[in-house]
C-alpha positions in Angstrom: 72.6 25.2 48.1 75.0 25.1 50.9 73.6 24.8 54.4 74.2 27.6 56.6 75.5 25.7 59.3 78.1 24.1 57.1 79.4 27.3 55.9 79.7 28.8 59.4 81.7 25.9 60.5 79.7 25.1 62.7 77.5 22.3 61.7 79.0 19.8 65.0 78.0 22.5 67.3 75.3 21.1 69.3 72.6 23.6 70.9 70.9 21.1 72.0 69.4 22.4 75.2 69.5 26.3 74.1 66.4 28.6 73.1 66.5 30.7 70.0 64.1 33.5 69.3 64.9 35.0 65.4 63.0 37.9 64.3 61.6 38.2 60.9 61.9 34.4 60.4 58.7 33.3 58.2 61.0 34.2 55.0 65.0 34.6 53.9 68.1 35.2 56.2 65.1 35.2 59.3 64.0 32.0 58.1 67.4 30.0 57.0 69.3 31.2 60.1 65.9 29.7 62.3 65.8 26.5 60.0 69.5 26.1 60.3 69.4 26.4 64.4 66.8 24.1 64.9 69.2 21.0 63.3 72.0 22.5 65.4 69.4 21.1 68.6 67.7 25.4 69.8 64.6 25.5 70.2 63.4 27.6 68.0 60.4 30.9 68.6 59.9 32.1 65.2 58.8 36.1 64.4 56.9 38.0 61.5 53.8 38.8 60.4 52.9 36.4 57.8 50.9 34.2 60.3 51.0 31.0 57.5 54.8 31.7 56.7 55.2 31.7 60.7 53.4 28.0 60.8 55.3 27.2 57.4 58.7 27.7 59.6 57.5 25.6 62.4 56.7 23.0 60.6 60.0 22.5 58.2 61.6 23.2 62.3 59.1 20.1 64.0 60.1 17.9 60.6 64.0 18.6 61.1 63.2 17.7 65.2 63.3 20.8 66.7 60.8 22.2 69.0 59.4 25.5 67.7 56.9 28.0 68.2 55.5 31.1 66.2 54.7 34.6 68.0 53.0 37.4 65.5 54.2 41.2 66.1 54.3 44.4 64.1 57.0 45.9 64.6 55.4 49.1 63.9 53.6 48.8 66.7 55.0 49.2 70.2 53.0 46.9 72.5 53.1 44.4 69.4 57.3 44.1 70.7 56.0 44.3 74.4 54.1 41.4 74.1 56.3 39.9 72.4 58.3 40.3 75.0 55.9 39.2 77.0 55.3 35.3 75.0 58.7 34.8 75.1 59.3 35.0 78.7 56.1 32.7 78.7 56.9 29.9 76.4 61.4 29.4 77.9 62.7 29.8 81.1 65.9 31.4 79.3 66.6 32.9 76.1 69.9 31.7 75.0 70.0 33.5 71.5 68.3 36.5 70.6 68.6 37.4 66.7 67.6 40.4 66.2 67.1 40.7 62.3 63.4 42.3 61.6 63.3 45.1 58.7 63.6 45.8 56.0 63.4 49.4 53.8 60.3 50.7 53.0 59.4 52.8 50.2 56.6 55.8 51.4 57.7 58.0 53.9 55.3 57.7 56.9 55.6 58.1 61.5 54.3 55.6 62.8 52.2 56.5 66.3 54.5 57.4 69.0 55.8 60.2 66.2 59.1 58.2 64.8 59.6 58.0 60.9 58.9 53.9 60.7 62.4 52.6 58.6 63.7 53.9 61.9 61.3 52.8 64.6 60.9 49.3 62.6 64.7 48.8 61.9 65.8 49.8 65.0 64.1 51.1 68.4 61.9 47.6 67.7 64.9 45.6 68.6 66.6 48.0 71.1 63.7 48.1 72.7 62.2 44.4 72.1 66.6 43.5 73.8 65.6 46.0 77.1 62.1 43.8 77.7 64.6 40.2 76.9 66.7 41.2 79.1 65.9 39.6 82.4 65.2 36.5 80.8 68.4 36.2 78.9 70.5 33.6 80.2 73.8 33.8 81.7 76.5 33.8 78.4 73.5 34.4 75.9 74.5 36.1 72.7 72.3 38.9 71.5 72.7 38.9 67.5 72.0 42.1 65.1 71.2 42.3 61.3 73.0 45.4 60.7 74.6 46.1 56.7 77.6 47.6 55.2 75.1 50.0 54.2 75.6 52.3 56.9 78.8 53.7 55.1 78.4 57.2 54.0 75.5 57.5 56.3 75.4 59.8 59.1 72.5 60.2 62.0 70.6 62.6 62.8 68.1 62.1 66.1 66.5 65.0 65.2 65.5 63.5 61.4 63.9 61.0 62.9 61.0 62.9 64.0 60.0 63.7 60.3 59.4 62.7 57.3 60.7 65.6 55.3 62.5 64.8 52.0 62.2 61.1 52.7 64.5 59.0 50.9 63.7 55.5 51.5 67.3 54.7 51.4 68.8 57.5 54.0 66.1 56.1 56.1 67.4 52.3 55.7 70.8 54.1 56.5 70.4 55.7 58.8 69.1 52.7 60.8 71.3 50.6 59.9 74.2 53.2 61.6 71.8 52.8 64.6 71.6 49.2 64.3 75.7 49.3 65.1 75.8 52.3 67.4 73.4 50.6 69.0 75.4 46.9 69.2 78.6 48.3 70.6 77.0 50.5 73.3 74.6 47.7 74.5 78.4 45.3 75.4 79.5 48.5 76.8 76.5 48.5 78.8 76.3 44.7 79.2 80.0 44.8 80.1 79.8 47.5 82.6 76.9 45.8 84.6 79.1 42.5 84.8 76.6 40.6 82.1 78.0 37.5 81.1 76.0 38.1 77.5 78.0 39.7 74.3 76.5 41.4 71.4 77.8 42.0 68.4 75.9 43.1 64.2 76.6 41.7 61.0 76.5 42.4 57.0 74.2 39.3 55.8 75.7 40.6 52.3 73.5 42.0 49.1 71.1 39.2 49.0 68.5 39.8 45.7 66.4 36.8 47.7 65.8 37.8 51.2 62.9 39.6 50.8 64.6 43.2 50.7 63.7 43.8 46.8 60.0 43.5 47.9 60.0 47.1 49.4 61.6 48.7 46.2 60.0 50.2 43.5 58.1 47.4 41.1 60.4 47.7 37.4 63.5 47.3 40.0 61.6 44.9 42.2 61.5 42.4 39.3 64.5 42.8 37.8 66.3 42.2 41.1 63.8 39.5 42.0 65.0 37.5 38.5 68.6 38.7 39.5 67.9 36.6 42.9 67.3 33.5 40.7 70.2 33.4 39.1 73.0 30.0 40.2 76.1 32.1 40.7 74.0 34.9 42.8 74.2 34.4 47.0 71.1 33.5 48.7 69.2 33.5 52.2 71.3 30.7 52.9 74.5 32.3 52.2 73.3 35.5 53.5 72.7 33.5 57.6 75.8 32.5 57.8 77.3 35.1 60.1 74.5 35.2 62.0 74.5 31.3 62.4 78.3 31.5 63.2 77.7 34.0 65.8 74.7 32.2 67.6 77.1 28.6 67.2 80.4 28.9 67.3 82.7 29.0 70.3 85.1 31.2 68.7 82.8 34.2 69.6 82.5 33.2 73.1 83.6 36.2 74.4 83.6 38.4 71.5 81.6 41.5 71.8 80.8 44.9 70.1 82.1 44.2 67.2 80.9 44.3 63.3 80.6 40.7 60.8 80.5 39.9 57.6 81.7 36.9 55.7 82.2 35.2 59.6 85.0 37.8 60.3 85.6 40.9 62.9 85.5 44.2 60.1 85.7 47.3 61.3 82.6 49.4 60.8 82.3 53.7 59.3 84.3 55.9 62.1 80.2 56.8 62.3 79.7 53.6 64.3 83.0 53.2 65.9 81.7 57.3 67.1 81.3 56.0 71.2 79.8 59.5 72.0 76.8 59.2 69.7 75.8 55.3 70.6 75.7 56.7 73.9 73.0 59.9 72.4 71.7 57.0 70.1 70.9 54.7 73.0 69.8 56.6 75.8 67.7 59.3 72.8 66.2 56.2 72.3 64.3 54.8 75.1 63.0 58.9 75.8 61.4 57.8 72.3 59.4 55.0 73.1 58.9 56.4 76.9 61.1 53.7 78.9 63.2 53.8 80.8 67.1 53.6 79.7 68.1 49.9 79.9 71.3 49.6 81.5 71.5 53.2 83.1 74.2 52.3 86.1 76.6 52.8 83.2 76.0 55.6 82.2 
């Protein structure tokens, strides 16, 4: 297995003095991203719901010489995300890297406590809220990186549909949330620029990674087959999936690049729906309304 930092061409980049929060980093792509950043010298905040997994990743980071801590949070709960942001603010004077990676594909159609479809809440509203809460903590020249997916292609975003689970399709819900990830990134980048904040925001497609943990949400037989495929030597691994995240976090080549969508460490054009700036603005405002918070960076409206 080739480490993500080598695949990304940043193995010689020194991230000492930087603090990174990697959500969803107790396993899969998030874990590989956290470990790579730790090896590059960053202090790392590990996040997830699996406390044992979180402690194990922290131990690996510390064994590599990094400073690390674990903060648990359920992304389906608004208060838990707010508590995570507060814990990050307490632990770090400044946050240099915010990797919005947590998420998944969920088989059951259900609403969260605020009346929003679970997939949309966990995959989009939670990172939206976390980013909003951490805006005062983000350092000058911080980088915000969000794990999206090529699954956004072919999706449309009906904001009314996110408050219902009628005719629920797990994959359609996932597609919708991944489209939202890119639209959020595009609009966040615009608002940061308007606010004269030298913070970049980019999204990326990690690839189809059988070992990422994504398959645990698929039906039993499909999940079992995908897990078997993931053990084959030629199949992409979570380390492969983490390479673009590590590239966006550490490469000097993207220090001034913002509002873009990447795959295989290269900028690529997302679907037309993801480039719809009017829809991105509407999503940004509606997301704040659904969460019951002020619109972040509202001076850019």
